[in-house]
GURODREN-344987 format. One line per 10 residues: their letters; for each residue y, x negated, z of N, C-alpha, C, O. Coordinates in pm, whole numbers, padded with zeros to 5 digits, m for minus. Example, Ala and Ser with C-alpha at 12.3 -4.5 7.8 and 13.67 -1.06 7.14 Angstrom:
as	m00569 m01319 00780 m00450 m01230 00780 m00330 m01320 00780 m00332 m01424 00846  m00225 m01285 00708 m00106 m01367 00714 00003 m01290 00787 00114 m01341 00804
END
This chain:
mtirtvllha	m03206 00137 m06066 m03215 00227 m06181 m03239 00147 m06308 m03177 00043 m06329  m03328 00195 m06392 m03354 00137 m06523 m03299 00231 m06630 m03322 00352 m06623  m03229 00177 m06726 m03172 00261 m06832 m03269 00265 m06949 m03285 00168 m07023  m03333 00380 m06965 m03425 00401 m07077 m03376 00512 m07170 m03410 00515 m07288  m03295 00603 m07116 m03239 00711 m07198 m03090 00725 m07168 m03048 00725 m07052  m03013 00736 m07273 m02868 00753 m07263 m02831 00882 m07334 m02872 00904 m07448  m02754 00967 m07268 m02704 01088 m07332 m02558 01067 m07371 m02477 01025 m07289  m02526 01097 m07494 m02388 01095 m07541 m02342 01238 m07566 m02408 01313 m07637  m02227 01276 m07507 m02164 01400 m07549 m02048 01364 m07639 m01961 01285 m07601  m02045 01422 m07759 m01938 01393 m07854 m01900 01521 m07926 m01986 01595 m07973
asetldpats	m01770 01548 m07934 m01722 01664 m08009 m01740 01637 m08158 m01695 01535 m08208  m01804 01729 m08227 m01836 01705 m08368 m01711 01692 m08454 m01712 01622 m08556  m01602 01759 m08414 m01479 01755 m08495 m01416 01616 m08497 m01347 01580 m08593  m01438 01539 m08391 m01371 01409 m08379 m01468 01292 m08371 m01425 01178 m08356  m01597 01317 m08381 m01696 01211 m08368 m01680 01106 m08477 m01671 01138 m08595  m01676 00981 m08435 m01669 00867 m08527 m01760 00758 m08470 m01726 00697 m08369  m01876 00732 m08533 m01969 00633 m08479 m01911 00492 m08468 m01970 00407 m08402  m01798 00467 m08532 m01740 00332 m08531 m01641 00312 m08418 m01593 00200 m08397  m01607 00418 m08343 m01505 00404 m08240 m01543 00482 m08114 m01638 00559 m08112  m01466 00458 m08011 m01465 00535 m07887 m01605 00553 m07828 m01687 00461 m07833
asryalelar	m01632 00672 m07771 m01754 00695 m07695 m01880 00679 m07779 m01982 00630 m07729  m01875 00718 m07904 m01995 00710 m07989 m02037 00565 m08012 m02154 00531 m07997  m01942 00482 m08049 m01974 00340 m08068 m02021 00277 m07937 m02116 00199 m07935  m01954 00312 m07829 m01989 00257 m07698 m02134 00293 m07663 m02210 00207 m07619  m02171 00419 m07681 m02306 00463 m07647 m02410 00395 m07735 m02517 00356 m07686  m02381 00380 m07863 m02475 00313 m07953 m02499 00168 m07911 m02613 00122 m07908  m02392 00098 m07879 m02406 m00043 m07842 m02471 m00058 m07705 m02546 m00153 m07682  m02442 00035 m07614 m02506 00031 m07482 m02656 00055 m07496 m02737 m00017 m07436  m02694 00155 m07576 m02836 00184 m07597 m02907 00065 m07661 m03021 00034 m07625  m02842 00000 m07755 m02902 m00118 m07819 m02920 m00230 m07717 m03024 m00296 m07715
tfdahlaalv	m02821 m00253 m07632 m02827 m00359 m07532 m02944 m00341 m07437 m03012 m00438 m07401  m02969 m00216 m07396 m03075 m00189 m07299 m03204 m00141 m07365 m03298 m00101 m07296  m03209 m00145 m07497 m03327 m00097 m07570 m03364 00044 m07524 m03480 00074 m07496  m03263 00128 m07517 m03280 00264 m07467 m03273 00366 m07581 m03217 00339 m07687  m03332 00482 m07557 m03322 00593 m07652 m03188 00664 m07632 m03146 00687 m07519  m03123 00698 m07743 m02996 00769 m07737 m03017 00915 m07776 m03058 00945 m07888  m02988 01004 m07683 m02985 01147 m07712 m02840 01188 m07724 m02760 01161 m07634  m02804 01252 m07833 m02664 01288 m07857 m02649 01439 m07862 m02722 01508 m07933  m02553 01489 m07787 m02523 01632 m07785 m02400 01655 m07872 m02287 01627 m07832  m02425 01707 m07993 m02317 01733 m08090 m02325 01881 m08124 m02384 01919 m08226
lelnaampkg	m02267 01963 m08041 m02289 02107 m08050 m02200 02171 m08156 m02088 02127 m08183  m02254 02277 m08215 m02178 02360 m08308 m02107 02466 m08224 m02171 02554 m08168  m01975 02456 m08217 m01899 02542 m08127 m01853 02671 m08194 m01806 02672 m08308  m01866 02778 m08118 m01809 02905 m08155 m01689 02925 m08064 m01702 02923 m07942  m01572 02944 m08122 m01450 02945 m08042 m01425 03075 m07969 m01330 03083 m07891  m01507 03178 m07991 m01487 03303 m07916 m01512 03278 m07769 m01611 03214 m07732  m01422 03327 m07682 m01432 03300 m07540 m01362 03410 m07462 m01279 03482 m07518  m01392 03423 m07334 m01321 03522 m07252 m01173 03491 m07250 m01132 03375 m07247  m01092 03595 m07251 m00947 03578 m07250 m00904 03502 m07126 m00947 03532 m07014  m00817 03402 m07146 m00764 03326 m07034 m00851 03209 m06993 m00813 03134 m06903
fadnhaaeag	m00970 03191 m07057 m01056 03081 m07016 m01018 02953 m07088 m00957 02956 m07195  m01056 02839 m07027 m01043 02705 m07084 m00898 02663 m07096 m00810 02726 m07038  m00874 02558 m07171 m00740 02502 m07174 m00668 02543 m07301 m00723 02615 m07384  m00546 02497 m07317 m00464 02538 m07431 m00524 02494 m07563 m00508 02562 m07664  m00594 02380 m07563 m00652 02332 m07688 m00753 02430 m07743 m00755 02460 m07862  m00839 02481 m07653 m00939 02578 m07697 m00875 02710 m07732 m00913 02775 m07829  m00776 02751 m07652 m00713 02880 m07675 m00640 02883 m07808 m00639 02985 m07877  m00579 02770 m07845 m00505 02765 m07969 m00596 02778 m08092 m00551 02815 m08200  m00726 02747 m08073 m00818 02756 m08187 m00833 02900 m08234 m00836 02927 m08354  m00843 02995 m08135 m00846 03138 m08165 m00963 03181 m08251 m01037 03098 m08304
grrrnpnvqv	m00979 03313 m08262 m01074 03370 m08358 m01218 03339 m08326 m01250 03290 m08217  m01307 03368 m08422 m01449 03338 m08410 m01483 03235 m08517 m01557 03262 m08611  m01428 03117 m08500 m01445 03014 m08601 m01559 02921 m08564 m01569 02877 m08450  m01646 02891 m08659 m01752 02794 m08636 m01713 02663 m08701 m01650 02659 m08807  m01751 02556 m08635 m01716 02423 m08685 m01806 02384 m08801 m01928 02381 m08785  m01749 02354 m08919 m01832 02324 m09036 m01879 02179 m09042 m01955 02143 m09132  m01837 02094 m08948 m01863 01950 m08959 m01980 01901 m08875 m02003 01780 m08866  m02054 01991 m08814 m02157 01950 m08720 m02265 01865 m08787 m02296 01756 m08738  m02320 01912 m08897 m02429 01837 m08961 m02379 01705 m09019 m02451 01605 m09019  m02256 01705 m09070 m02198 01580 m09120 m02187 01478 m09007 m02223 01362 m09024
aadalreaag	m02136 01524 m08892 m02122 01435 m08777 m02258 01387 m08727 m02275 01270 m08694  m02355 01480 m08722 m02488 01443 m08674 m02553 01341 m08766 m02614 01245 m08719  m02541 01361 m08897 m02600 01267 m08993 m02535 01130 m08984 m02602 01028 m08996  m02403 01128 m08962 m02332 01000 m08949 m02380 00924 m08826 m02396 00802 m08829  m02404 00997 m08718 m02451 00933 m08595 m02594 00882 m08612 m02626 00772 m08567  m02678 00960 m08677 m02815 00915 m08702 m02816 00788 m08787 m02892 00695 m08760  m02731 00785 m08889 m02725 00667 m08975 m02677 00544 m08897 m02732 00435 m08912  m02574 00563 m08813 m02523 00453 m08733 m02629 00403 m08634 m02640 00283 m08610  m02705 00496 m08576 m02811 00458 m08484 m02916 00372 m08554 m02965 00273 m08500  m02951 00412 m08678 m03044 00332 m08755 m02992 00192 m08781 m03067 00095 m08774
dhgvttsvit	m02863 00182 m08811 m02802 00051 m08834 m02803 m00036 m08708 m02812 m00158 m08716  m02796 00029 m08592 m02797 m00044 m08465 m02940 m00070 m08415 m02959 m00138 m08314  m03040 m00016 m08484 m03177 m00029 m08438 m03206 00053 m08313 m03288 00015 m08231  m03138 00167 m08300 m03150 00253 m08183 m03223 00382 m08221 m03185 00448 m08318  m03325 00418 m08146 m03388 00547 m08170 m03296 00656 m08116 m03233 00640 m08012  m03290 00766 m08188 m03195 00870 m08148 m03250 01009 m08176 m03329 01029 m08268  m03205 01103 m08095 m03229 01245 m08121 m03094 01314 m08106 m03023 01292 m08008  m03059 01398 m08203 m02928 01463 m08203 m02949 01613 m08185 m03019 01677 m08263  m02887 01667 m08082 m02897 01810 m08051 m02775 01879 m08109 m02662 01847 m08072  m02797 01974 m08201 m02686 02041 m08269 m02691 02192 m08248 m02653 02268 m08338
drshvhstpe	m02737 02235 m08134 m02745 02379 m08106 m02606 02443 m08116 m02504 02376 m08101  m02606 02573 m08140 m02481 02648 m08141 m02445 02686 m07998 m02531 02725 m07919  m02317 02675 m07964 m02274 02702 m07828 m02136 02768 m07828 m02051 02734 m07910  m02115 02860 m07737 m01981 02910 m07712 m01903 02803 m07637 m01961 02727 m07560  m01774 02796 m07661 m01691 02695 m07596 m01707 02700 m07445 m01719 02596 m07380  m01708 02821 m07387 m01709 02831 m07242 m01840 02789 m07179 m01844 02763 m07059  m01950 02782 m07257 m02079 02743 m07201 m02114 02597 m07225 m02214 02548 m07173  m02034 02527 m07304 m02064 02389 m07340 m02074 02296 m07218 m02168 02217 m07212  m01981 02300 m07121 m01995 02210 m07006 m02127 02226 m06933 m02188 02127 m06892  m02173 02349 m06915 m02299 02373 m06845 m02417 02323 m06928 m02512 02267 m06873
iaadyarlad	m02412 02343 m07058 m02519 02293 m07145 m02526 02141 m07139 m02634 02083 m07130  m02410 02077 m07145 m02404 01931 m07138 m02463 01881 m07006 m02537 01783 m07005  m02430 01948 m06896 m02483 01908 m06765 m02634 01924 m06760 m02704 01842 m06701  m02685 02031 m06821 m02831 02051 m06825 m02901 01934 m06893 m02997 01879 m06838  m02854 01897 m07012 m02917 01787 m07086 m02897 01654 m07014 m02985 01568 m07019  m02784 01637 m06948 m02755 01511 m06880 m02856 01483 m06769 m02887 01367 m06741  m02906 01588 m06706 m02999 01569 m06595 m03131 01505 m06640 m03208 01458 m06556  m03156 01504 m06769 m03278 01444 m06822 m03259 01298 m06860 m03356 01232 m06898  m03138 01246 m06851 m03107 01110 m06893 m03086 01018 m06774 m03066 01065 m06662  m03092 00888 m06798 m03062 00791 m06693 m02911 00770 m06678 m02862 00740 m06569
lvvagtcdeg	m02840 00785 m06788 m02697 00756 m06790 m02633 00844 m06896 m02696 00878 m06996  m02507 00880 m06874 m02434 00964 m06969 m02307 00892 m07013 m02240 00828 m06932  m02275 00903 m07142 m02150 00851 m07197 m02071 00970 m07251 m02125 01051 m07326  m01945 00979 m07213 m01862 01092 m07256 m01723 01042 m07292 m01673 00946 m07234  m01662 01108 m07390 m01528 01072 m07434 m01422 01153 m07362 m01452 01233 m07274  m01296 01130 m07402 m01183 01197 m07336 m01087 01258 m07438 m00973 01289 m07404  m01132 01276 m07562 m01044 01329 m07665 m01005 01473 m07633 m01091 01555 m07599  m00877 01504 m07644 m00829 01638 m07615 m00811 01723 m07742 m00762 01835 m07734  m00849 01671 m07857 m00837 01746 m07980 m00962 01830 m08002 m01059 01818 m07927  m00961 01915 m08103 m01077 01997 m08133 m01078 02128 m08056 m00980 02163 m07990
llserivaea	m01188 02199 m08066 m01199 02331 m08005 m01208 02323 m07852 m01167 02416 m07783  m01259 02214 m07802 m01276 02200 m07657 m01248 02055 m07619 m01306 01963 m07676  m01161 02035 m07524 m01129 01901 m07475 m01255 01833 m07420 m01326 01891 m07338  m01281 01711 m07466 m01394 01635 m07413 m01375 01606 m07264 m01472 01587 m07191  m01250 01603 m07219 m01222 01575 m07079 m01279 01685 m06988 m01328 01656 m06879  m01271 01811 m07034 m01327 01922 m06957 m01478 01904 m06940 m01533 01926 m06832  m01545 01865 m07049 m01689 01843 m07043 m01720 01723 m06952 m01816 01727 m06875  m01640 01618 m06962 m01662 01499 m06879 m01654 01534 m06731 m01734 01485 m06651  m01558 01617 m06692 m01545 01657 m06552 m01667 01736 m06507 m01716 01717 m06396  m01716 01824 m06593 m01837 01900 m06559 m01955 01806 m06541 m02037 01825 m06451
lvfqsgrpii	m01966 01706 m06627 m02076 01611 m06616 m02069 01532 m06486 m02172 01508 m06423  m01950 01493 m06445 m01934 01418 m06320 m01984 01500 m06202 m02056 01448 m06117  m01947 01627 m06196 m01974 01706 m06077 m02103 01787 m06082 m02154 01828 m05977  m02157 01809 m06200 m02271 01900 m06210 m02401 01835 m06257 m02508 01893 m06239  m02395 01716 m06315 m02516 01659 m06376 m02603 01582 m06278 m02724 01574 m06298  m02545 01526 m06173 m02623 01441 m06083 m02655 01306 m06141 m02739 01234 m06086  m02592 01269 m06251 m02617 01141 m06317 m02488 01059 m06321 m02379 01117 m06318  m02498 00927 m06330 m02377 00846 m06349 m02321 00867 m06489 m02395 00877 m06586  m02188 00873 m06497 m02120 00898 m06624 m02029 00781 m06656 m01955 00735 m06569  m02033 00733 m06778 m01933 00637 m06822 m01832 00712 m06908 m01865 00764 m07015
ivpddhdggf	m01708 00716 m06860 m01599 00781 m06932 m01534 00676 m07021 m01493 00570 m06974  m01524 00706 m07151 m01469 00611 m07248 m01336 00665 m07300 m01332 00776 m07354  m01228 00589 m07286 m01098 00636 m07336 m01103 00663 m07486 m01177 00599 m07560  m01023 00759 m07528 m01023 00799 m07668 m00981 00686 m07761 m01026 00681 m07875  m00896 00595 m07714 m00847 00487 m07799 m00926 00358 m07783 m00885 00253 m07832  m01041 00365 m07714 m01122 00244 m07695 m01202 00215 m07821 m01283 00297 m07864  m01180 00099 m07879 m01255 00063 m08001 m01324 m00071 m07986 m01362 m00133 m08086  m01340 m00119 m07862 m01402 m00249 m07840 m01552 m00246 m07823 m01614 m00351 m07805  m01613 m00128 m07829 m01756 m00120 m07810 m01797 m00144 m07665 m01713 m00143 m07575  m01927 m00165 m07644 m01980 m00184 m07509 m01966 m00329 m07465 m01999 m00421 m07540
aadrilvawd	m01919 m00348 m07343 m01916 m00479 m07279 m01918 m00457 m07129 m01858 m00362 m07079  m01986 m00544 m07057 m01990 m00534 m06911 m02010 m00673 m06853 m02094 m00695 m06765  m01931 m00767 m06902 m01939 m00904 m06853 m01858 m00922 m06725 m01900 m00993 m06634  m01742 m00858 m06719 m01658 m00863 m06599 m01643 m00720 m06545 m01589 m00632 m06613  m01691 m00698 m06424 m01695 m00564 m06367 m01615 m00561 m06237 m01627 m00650 m06152  m01534 m00457 m06224 m01461 m00435 m06100 m01515 m00308 m06034 m01526 m00204 m06098  m01547 m00318 m05905 m01602 m00205 m05829 m01501 m00164 m05722 m01460 m00246 m05640  m01462 m00037 m05723 m01376 00017 m05618 m01464 00048 m05497 m01553 00132 m05505  m01440 m00021 m05385 m01531 m00013 m05270 m01454 00028 m05145 m01349 m00028 m05115  m01508 00126 m05071 m01445 00166 m04946 m01548 00199 m04837 m01516 00267 m04740
ytriaarals	m01672 00151 m04855 m01778 00165 m04754 m01831 00307 m04741 m01910 00334 m04649  m01792 00400 m04827 m01835 00539 m04814 m01964 00564 m04889 m02013 00480 m04965  m02020 00684 m04867 m02142 00724 m04937 m02123 00722 m05087 m02209 00672 m05160  m02010 00776 m05135 m01993 00784 m05280 m01973 00645 m05342 m02014 00622 m05456  m01912 00554 m05267 m01898 00417 m05318 m02035 00349 m05326 m02064 00277 m05421  m02119 00373 m05224 m02254 00316 m05224 m02337 00371 m05339 m02414 00298 m05402  m02322 00501 m05365 m02396 00562 m05477 m02353 00500 m05610 m02436 00470 m05695  m02222 00482 m05627 m02173 00423 m05751 m02222 00280 m05767 m02261 00239 m05877  m02221 00204 m05659 m02267 00065 m05663 m02414 00059 m05706 m02452 m00024 m05788  m02495 00148 m05651 m02637 00152 m05685 m02657 00193 m05831 m02738 00134 m05902
dampflrras	m02583 00296 m05875 m02596 00342 m06014 m02555 00235 m06114 m02603 00234 m06227  m02467 00145 m06072 m02417 00042 m06164 m02504 m00083 m06167 m02473 m00176 m06240  m02612 m00088 m06090 m02693 m00208 m06078 m02739 m00268 m06212 m02735 m00390 m06227  m02783 m00187 m06310 m02824 m00248 m06436 m02713 m00329 m06503 m02740 m00428 m06571  m02589 m00288 m06482 m02476 m00360 m06539 m02435 m00478 m06452 m02403 m00585 m06503  m02437 m00458 m06321 m02397 m00565 m06229 m02487 m00686 m06242 m02440 m00800 m06236  m02617 m00664 m06261 m02711 m00776 m06271 m02691 m00858 m06398 m02729 m00975 m06403  m02631 m00798 m06500 m02606 m00868 m06626 m02469 m00935 m06630 m02444 m01022 m06713  m02381 m00894 m06540 m02242 m00941 m06547 m02228 m01085 m06500 m02306 m01133 m06417  m02129 m01154 m06554 m02100 m01290 m06508 m01996 m01291 m06398 m01982 m01391 m06328
evtlvcfgdd	m01923 m01180 m06380 m01820 m01173 m06278 m01814 m01031 m06221 m01783 m00936 m06294  m01844 m01018 m06093 m01839 m00888 m06025 m01742 m00899 m05908 m01757 m00986 m05822  m01643 m00812 m05906 m01543 m00813 m05799 m01540 m00677 m05732 m01524 m00575 m05798  m01554 m00676 m05600 m01537 m00555 m05521 m01397 m00558 m05463 m01356 m00657 m05403  m01322 m00448 m05480 m01186 m00443 m05427 m01174 m00331 m05326 m01224 m00220 m05347  m01105 m00361 m05216 m01070 m00263 m05114 m00918 m00259 m05104 m00851 m00361 m05121  m00865 m00142 m05078 m00721 m00128 m05058 m00698 m00098 m04910 m00718 00014 m04864  m00654 m00202 m04837 m00646 m00194 m04693 m00542 m00098 m04641 m00554 m00049 m04529  m00438 m00070 m04721 m00335 00022 m04673 m00358 00165 m04722 m00272 00251 m04705  m00475 00190 m04783 m00503 00324 m04835 m00573 00411 m04732 m00548 00531 m04724
kdfstslsqe	m00662 00351 m04651 m00737 00428 m04553 m00793 00332 m04448 m00797 00211 m04468  m00835 00389 m04337 m00904 00312 m04235 m01053 00314 m04266 m01111 00420 m04290  m01115 00196 m04266 m01257 00188 m04296 m01338 00201 m04168 m01332 00115 m04080  m01413 00310 m04157 m01500 00331 m04042 m01638 00278 m04078 m01719 00350 m04136  m01664 00154 m04043 m01789 00091 m04081 m01824 m00020 m03982 m01737 m00082 m03922  m01952 m00041 m03967 m01999 m00153 m03886 m02030 m00274 m03971 m02075 m00377 m03921  m02006 m00263 m04101 m02038 m00370 m04196 m01918 m00461 m04218 m01803 m00417 m04215  m01947 m00586 m04241 m01845 m00681 m04284 m01854 m00698 m04435 m01952 m00657 m04497  m01752 m00758 m04492 m01756 m00788 m04636 m01875 m00877 m04668 m01941 m00859 m04770  m01903 m00973 m04582 m02015 m01064 m04605 m02148 m00990 m04603 m02239 m01025 m04678
dvlvalrhrg	m02162 m00888 m04517 m02284 m00808 m04516 m02309 m00745 m04653 m02423 m00744 m04702  m02204 m00694 m04714 m02217 m00629 m04845 m02254 m00732 m04952 m02341 m00706 m05035  m02190 m00847 m04948 m02217 m00950 m05049 m02360 m01004 m05037 m02426 m01030 m05138  m02407 m01021 m04915 m02544 m01069 m04894 m02644 m00966 m04945 m02743 m01001 m05010  m02618 m00838 m04916 m02708 m00732 m04965 m02713 m00730 m05117 m02819 m00711 m05176  m02598 m00748 m05180 m02595 m00754 m05325 m02672 m00875 m05378 m02742 m00866 m05478  m02658 m00987 m05309 m02729 m01108 m05352 m02879 m01086 m05349 m02951 m01135 m05436  m02927 m01014 m05249 m03070 m00983 m05240 m03114 m00894 m05356 m03232 m00891 m05391  m03020 m00822 m05416 m03052 m00732 m05529 m03020 m00798 m05662 m03019 m00731 m05766  m02993 m00928 m05660 m02974 m01003 m05784 m02832 m01002 m05838 m02811 m01027 m05957
vearfeqler	m02735 m00975 m05751 m02596 m00968 m05796 m02510 m01064 m05713 m02505 m01053 m05591  m02443 m01156 m05780 m02344 m01241 m05716 m02208 m01176 m05732 m02166 m01146 m05844  m02138 m01154 m05623 m02011 m01084 m05628 m01912 m01149 m05532 m01948 m01237 m05453  m01787 m01106 m05541 m01685 m01151 m05447 m01601 m01031 m05406 m01596 m00930 m05476  m01535 m01044 m05293 m01452 m00939 m05237 m01305 m00975 m05252 m01268 m01092 m05243  m01222 m00873 m05274 m01077 m00890 m05268 m01017 m00774 m05191 m01042 m00657 m05221  m00937 m00806 m05091 m00864 m00705 m05015 m00724 m00695 m05074 m00650 m00792 m05074  m00688 m00576 m05123 m00561 m00556 m05191 m00476 m00453 m05116 m00524 m00387 m05024  m00352 m00441 m05157 m00261 m00344 m05099 m00217 m00244 m05206 m00178 m00283 m05316  m00225 m00117 m05174 m00184 m00013 m05269 m00032 m00003 m05276 00024 00024 m05382
rsrdiglaic	00034 m00024 m05163 00178 m00008 m05149 00217 00136 m05189 00159 00231 m05138  00313 00152 m05278 00360 00287 m05311 00290 00346 m05434 00324 00456 m05477  00195 00274 m05489 00130 00321 m05611 00028 00430 m05582 m00033 00434 m05475  00010 00519 m05681 m00102 00612 m05678 m00230 00529 m05673 m00239 00426 m05739  m00329 00573 m05595 m00450 00493 m05577 m00524 00472 m05709 m00581 00365 m05732  m00524 00574 m05795 m00588 00558 m05925 m00520 00450 m06007 m00587 00369 m06072  m00386 00447 m06005 m00311 00345 m06077 m00335 00208 m06016 m00346 00109 m06088  m00342 00201 m05883 m00366 00073 m05817 m00501 00015 m05858 m00513 m00106 m05881  m00603 00099 m05866 m00736 00053 m05909 m00731 00005 m06053 m00785 m00101 m06085  m00666 00083 m06140 m00654 00043 m06281 m00578 m00088 m06296 m00615 m00173 m06376
daaterqadl	m00472 m00104 m06218 m00396 m00229 m06224 m00482 m00347 m06184 m00476 m00453 m06247  m00563 m00329 m06080 m00651 m00437 m06036 m00752 m00474 m06144 m00779 m00591 m06167  m00807 m00373 m06210 m00903 m00399 m06317 m00837 m00466 m06437 m00895 m00556 m06498  m00716 m00423 m06469 m00644 m00482 m06582 m00611 m00628 m06553 m00629 m00714 m06640  m00562 m00656 m06434 m00526 m00793 m06397 m00646 m00887 m06400 m00631 m01006 m06426  m00763 m00835 m06375 m00884 m00917 m06373 m00961 m00908 m06504 m01073 m00958 m06515  m00899 m00844 m06603 m00956 m00832 m06738 m01098 m00775 m06735 m01188 m00824 m06804  m01116 m00672 m06654 m01248 m00611 m06640 m01289 m00538 m06768 m01206 m00475 m06834  m01416 m00547 m06801 m01473 m00469 m06913 m01513 m00330 m06868 m01512 m00235 m06946  m01549 m00320 m06739 m01602 m00194 m06686 m01552 m00176 m06543 m01555 m00268 m06462
lvmgasgqsr	m01505 m00055 m06513 m01467 m00017 m06378 m01577 00073 m06322 m01628 00160 m06392  m01612 00051 m06195 m01714 00131 m06128 m01651 00196 m06006 m01587 00128 m05925  m01669 00327 m05992 m01612 00396 m05876 m01689 00524 m05847 m01754 00581 m05935  m01682 00568 m05723 m01739 00695 m05685 m01637 00805 m05706 m01517 00782 m05693  m01684 00925 m05736 m01596 01039 m05759 m01586 01122 m05633 m01688 01166 m05579  m01464 01142 m05586 m01443 01231 m05473 m01392 01365 m05524 m01323 01372 m05626  m01426 01471 m05453 m01387 01605 m05496 m01508 01694 m05504 m01616 01658 m05458  m01489 01812 m05562 m01597 01908 m05571 m01575 02000 m05690 m01465 02009 m05745  m01682 02069 m05728 m01675 02165 m05837 m01685 02304 m05780 m01775 02334 m05702  m01593 02390 m05819 m01600 02531 m05783 m01605 02612 m05912 m01503 02637 m05976
arsfvlggat	m01727 02651 m05949 m01748 02717 m06079 m01692 02625 m06187 m01740 02513 m06204  m01591 02673 m06261 m01534 02590 m06367 m01402 02526 m06325 m01330 02471 m06409  m01370 02531 m06198 m01248 02470 m06148 m01284 02346 m06069 m01364 02354 m05975  m01227 02230 m06105 m01262 02105 m06041 m01151 02061 m05948 m01035 02052 m05987  m01187 02035 m05824 m01092 01987 m05724 m01117 01838 m05708 m01215 01798 m05645  m01029 01756 m05763 m01050 01612 m05771 m00979 01539 m05659 m00869 01577 m05618  m01044 01433 m05607 m00977 01344 m05515 m00872 01263 m05589 m00870 01260 m05712  m00785 01195 m05513 m00671 01125 m05574 m00710 01021 m05677 m00657 01023 m05788  m00801 00929 m05641 m00840 00825 m05735 m00912 00883 m05855 m00887 00843 m05969  m01001 00978 m05830 m01076 01041 m05940 m00981 01112 m06035 m00995 01101 m06156
rgimadpkfp	m00886 01185 m05980 m00790 01258 m06063 m00710 01162 m06151 m00688 01190 m06269  m00666 01050 m06094 m00587 00955 m06170 m00666 00891 m06283 m00615 00876 m06394  m00791 00854 m06255 m00874 00789 m06358 m00911 00888 m06467 m00903 00856 m06585  m00953 01010 m06429 m00994 01108 m06528 m00877 01150 m06617 m00897 01179 m06736  m00757 01155 m06562 m00642 01200 m06640 m00603 01099 m06746 m00560 01137 m06855  m00618 00971 m06715 m00573 00869 m06809 m00653 00741 m06792 m00599 00642 m06743  m00781 00740 m06831 m00862 00619 m06816 m00809 00508 m06907 m00777 00531 m07024  m00801 00388 m06853 m00749 00274 m06929 m00859 00196 m06998 m00835 00128 m07098  m00981 00205 m06945 m01095 00136 m07003 m01221 00208 m06956 m01213 00295 m06869  m01336 00175 m07012 m01459 00245 m06973 m01481 00240 m06822 m01467 00135 m06759
tlish	m01516 00354 m06766 m01528 00367 m06622 m01658 00440 m06587 m01680 00554 m06629  m01742 00374 m06510 m01863 00438 m06461 m01828 00515 m06334 m01782 00457 m06235  m01849 00647 m06338 m01815 00733 m06226 m01943 00798 m06175 m02022 00852 m06252  m01961 00791 m06044 m02082 00846 m05982 m02042 00942 m05871 m01948 00915 m05796  m02113 01055 m05861 m02077 01156 m05761 m02201 01192 m05680 m02193 01276 m05589
END
């Protein structure tokens, strides 16, 4: 995969080009000389009764967000400062239709960057989940408190020989080829691996694709698998975590696998998720 277009979804109420997902997307686009398309929608809070989460419900009424153009202009200015070409989409959207709109635009991009802020009319986490399951594109989830910008020098890949792990590995190739340290981790006490491949087979295949990597076999013990993966990435000072998303989407209800649920609920650092 070649990264030529990056889509950023950012809530206009909380968008700050100097921090979190917005800064990350700008620096990523600059690194790959890619075009940045930003979805900064003007939200109308009117919605069907009982829909969405408490954050959206608490907004109430038919209130329109007055900060959309301010946020869009700030992002355009920051893109100019970074030398990044950008297009900002500021269409008006109902809260309940925003995840589907985001997924539609994401299908036109090579990569998507999304935040996890739970403030504002609609939690960014809800949109991020929709992007994972509905867009068909790799998504980088950026924690709300991440202010370090884009980096992918040390990458940790959660590997279990499955289809979704292979898809994530392939989607991460542009980053893996640039990294100075790539580590694949397996958790031997988490599941039985039904595969005819050895660890060396995987490493040789990666070498043929321009990636030098190493394997580590770890033990989950009593930890949640999502926490175990995060701990492994933290201990190895990873800049980027790569993993496949397990689970499925049923309309607007997302049924997440254990690792995916843990990472999406509380990401510790930028995580490329592929489904």
